C-alpha positions as CSV (number, residue, x, y, z in Angstrom):
1,M,-96.7,49.5,229.8
2,F,-93.1,48.5,230.2
3,A,-92.5,45.5,232.3
4,H,-89.3,43.5,232.5
5,T,-88.9,40.0,233.8
6,S,-85.5,39.2,235.4
7,A,-84.1,36.5,237.6
8,Y,-85.4,38.5,240.6
9,G,-89.0,38.7,239.3
10,R,-91.2,41.1,237.3
11,F,-90.3,44.8,237.3
12,N,-92.8,47.4,236.3
13,L,-90.9,50.6,235.4
14,S,-94.0,52.8,235.1
15,A,-95.2,51.8,238.5
16,A,-91.7,52.3,240.0
17,L,-91.3,55.8,238.6
18,N,-95.0,56.7,239.0
19,L,-95.2,57.7,235.3
20,P,-97.9,57.0,232.7
21,P,-97.0,54.2,230.3
22,N,-96.7,56.5,227.3
23,R,-94.1,58.6,229.1
24,V,-92.1,55.6,230.0
25,E,-92.1,54.5,226.4
26,L,-90.9,57.9,225.3
27,T,-88.1,57.8,227.9
28,N,-87.1,54.4,226.7
29,Q,-87.0,55.6,223.1
30,L,-84.9,58.6,224.1
31,A,-82.4,56.5,226.1
32,V,-81.9,53.9,223.2
33,A,-81.5,56.7,220.6
34,A,-79.0,58.6,222.8
35,L,-77.0,55.4,223.4
36,G,-76.9,54.7,219.6
37,A,-75.9,58.2,218.8
38,G,-73.4,58.3,221.6
39,V,-71.4,55.4,220.2
40,I,-70.8,57.2,216.9
41,T,-70.1,60.5,218.7
42,T,-67.5,58.8,220.9
43,L,-65.7,57.8,217.8
44,A,-65.8,61.4,216.5
45,V,-64.4,62.7,219.8
46,A,-61.6,60.1,219.6
47,Q,-60.8,61.6,216.2
48,G,-60.4,65.1,217.7
49,Q,-63.9,66.6,217.6
50,S,-64.9,69.0,220.4
51,P,-66.8,67.2,223.2
52,L,-69.4,69.9,223.4
53,T,-70.1,69.7,219.7
54,A,-70.3,65.9,220.0
55,L,-72.8,66.2,222.9
56,G,-74.9,68.6,220.9
57,I,-75.0,66.3,218.0
58,T,-75.9,63.3,220.3
59,L,-78.8,65.2,221.9
60,F,-80.1,66.5,218.6
61,S,-80.0,63.1,216.8
62,A,-81.6,61.4,219.8
63,M,-84.5,63.9,219.9
64,A,-84.9,63.7,216.1
65,A,-85.0,59.8,216.3
66,V,-87.7,59.9,219.0
67,A,-89.7,62.5,217.0
68,V,-89.6,60.3,213.8
69,G,-90.5,57.3,215.9
70,Q,-93.5,59.0,217.3
71,V,-94.7,60.0,213.8
72,L,-94.3,56.6,212.4
């Protein structure tokens, strides 16, 4: 279960979103993977790549990273 402690107290994401803990973990993995892939894709768009191609690459790589993470 994902719980975060901040200056305002303890925050339980699975209780706030009413999701089972394994689904919250999957959502967190997907978000982190998409952010990591998005950084590199942003650089590719700055070099002239199509934004739609870049978005497709970001989504594919994020989903592939989560799939590999689930297997390992």
